[in-house]
Structure formats: structure tokens, C-alpha cells
C-alpha positions as CSV (number, residue, x, y, z in Angstrom):
1,X,11.6,45.3,-50.8
2,X,8.4,46.6,-53.0
3,X,7.5,49.1,-50.5
4,X,10.5,51.0,-50.6
5,X,10.0,51.4,-54.6
6,X,6.5,53.2,-54.7
7,X,4.6,55.7,-53.0
8,X,2.1,56.0,-51.4
9,X,-0.7,58.7,-51.2
10,X,-2.5,59.3,-48.0
11,X,-6.2,58.8,-47.2
12,X,-7.1,62.2,-45.8
13,X,-8.2,65.8,-46.1
14,X,-9.2,66.9,-49.7
15,X,-7.3,70.3,-48.6
16,X,-4.1,68.5,-48.0
17,X,-1.9,66.5,-50.1
18,X,-0.2,63.6,-48.4
19,X,2.3,60.8,-49.7
20,X,4.7,58.7,-48.0
21,X,7.7,56.4,-49.6
22,X,9.1,53.8,-47.5
23,X,13.2,54.6,-47.3
24,X,13.8,52.1,-44.9
25,X,13.5,48.5,-43.3
26,X,13.7,48.3,-39.4
27,X,13.8,45.0,-37.5
28,X,9.5,45.6,-36.7
29,X,9.2,48.3,-39.1
30,X,10.1,50.8,-41.4
31,X,11.7,54.3,-41.7
32,X,9.3,56.7,-43.9
33,X,9.3,60.0,-45.5
34,X,6.2,62.2,-45.2
35,X,5.5,64.9,-47.9
36,X,2.5,66.9,-46.9
37,X,1.0,69.9,-49.6
38,X,-0.7,72.6,-48.1
39,X,-2.0,75.0,-49.9
40,X,0.5,77.6,-49.6
41,X,3.4,75.7,-48.0
42,X,5.4,71.6,-47.6
43,X,5.9,70.0,-44.9
44,X,8.5,67.1,-45.6
45,X,9.3,64.7,-42.5
46,X,10.9,61.3,-41.7
47,X,9.2,58.8,-39.6
48,X,9.5,55.1,-37.9
49,X,6.3,53.4,-38.3
50,X,5.3,49.5,-38.1
51,X,5.4,47.2,-39.8
52,X,1.6,46.5,-38.5
53,X,0.1,50.0,-38.9
54,X,2.0,50.1,-41.6
55,X,0.6,47.0,-43.3
56,X,-3.1,47.7,-41.4
57,X,-2.8,51.1,-43.3
58,X,-2.3,49.8,-47.3
59,X,-5.2,46.9,-46.7
60,X,-7.4,49.5,-45.1
61,X,-6.9,51.4,-48.2
62,X,-5.9,54.5,-46.2
63,X,-2.3,54.3,-48.0
64,X,-2.8,53.9,-51.7
65,X,-0.2,53.0,-54.0
66,X,0.3,56.1,-56.6
67,X,2.1,58.2,-58.4
68,X,5.3,60.4,-56.6
69,X,4.1,63.6,-55.8
70,X,6.7,65.7,-58.8
71,X,6.3,63.3,-61.5
72,X,8.5,60.4,-62.6
73,X,9.5,58.4,-60.0
74,X,12.5,57.3,-62.2
75,X,14.0,60.3,-60.4
76,X,13.7,59.3,-56.8
77,X,17.2,60.0,-56.5
78,X,16.7,63.7,-56.9
79,X,13.2,63.7,-54.4
80,X,14.2,66.1,-52.0
81,X,15.4,68.7,-54.5
82,X,12.3,68.2,-57.1
83,X,9.5,68.5,-53.3
84,X,11.7,71.5,-52.3
85,X,11.3,73.0,-55.7
86,X,7.6,71.7,-55.6
87,X,6.9,73.8,-52.6
88,X,8.8,77.1,-53.5
89,X,6.4,77.2,-56.4
90,X,2.8,76.7,-54.4
91,X,5.0,79.9,-51.7
């Protein structure tokens, strides 16, 4: 699945950087990891999004394909550690 290989930046509030990554596929949608970076902390969660909603968000530009928040995508296996380190650096 092409989407699982890419991070998406969420178009939204400028003070909060939010990224998602598809980490699994289900019957009618996707399991996603969400990482939101605030001025002084990071919030990370996993959620379910329907295929229809995900595709609508990409089509309308609410989700923008882009680079992962921690740098080189080849380090994806270390993503949780990298996100936590970035959160500590922010705090």
C-alpha cells in the first residue's frame, strides 16, 4: 500500500505541527499514527480513519504528503524513539 510508506502533514493551526503515518490497513480504513508538536510538548496517538475520509483529506489538500517530522524516512523503524527525543528536546 503506497500510503503506508509516506508521512502526511496535516494542514491546520500554524502553531501546532501535526503529522500522520498509515501504520496498518483494515477492512474499510486505516490505522494511523498521529504526532502533534506543540511549543513545549509532543502528543502521539494511534487512531482509526475510514478509507473514504482519508482519501477525501488527501484529495482536498488537508493531508499533504511530505517528509517525516524526525528527518530521513529511511529511519522509520526508529520513529517512536525519534519522536520521543524530539518531544524531550522541545520540553
